[in-house]
C-alpha positions, 0 to 999 in steps of 0.5 A: 075654099072649104067652109064648115058650119058647126055647133061644137060640143062644150057649148049650148046648142043654139035655140035659133037657127045659126051656127056658133062657128063658121070656118072658112079656110083657116078662119074661124067666125065665132058667133056672139056668145052668151052667158050659158054654160053647156047645159044652157043655164044662165051664168052670172045672173046680174054679174057682168063679170061673171057673164063675160067670163062665161062668154069667153069660156064658151069661145075657148071651148069653140077654139079648142075643138079646132086645136086652137087657143086664145092666141089664135083670136085676131079680133073680138067684139063685146056688147054690153048693155051698160057702159058701167060694165066696161071695166067689169068685162075687161078683167076676164078679157085681159086674163084670157088674152093678155096684153096687148090683146087682140083688135077689139071693139066695144058696143054699148047697146039697149038690150041683147036676146034676153033681158038676163044677158048683160054681156055678149062677145064674138070673135074671129080667129085665125088657125096656123 
């Protein structure tokens, strides 16, 4: 099976040694996306809704690189640092994926890679 590891244009290049996306055959495994814009600036300091929207925008940019869109996403996992953020991340998620959306897991964790990050979202997509 053909495999590709990539950090496509439209998302900030990670500071750590990992790929934003791995394509294996027609499946995309998209790393957890944090609220950084393509220039590496934090979006939505203290605002879980804005951070979720940016993480989803990053996922959309990765999908676009492959000629795909939100309809190709089959599974997402959302990590939040406070349970009160649950309804705040639902709005951007529902706007991107509609209802019913893809299979989904929500995890409340103590922290992410930076204390400024309130939300991180990863996805799996299947290309046509």
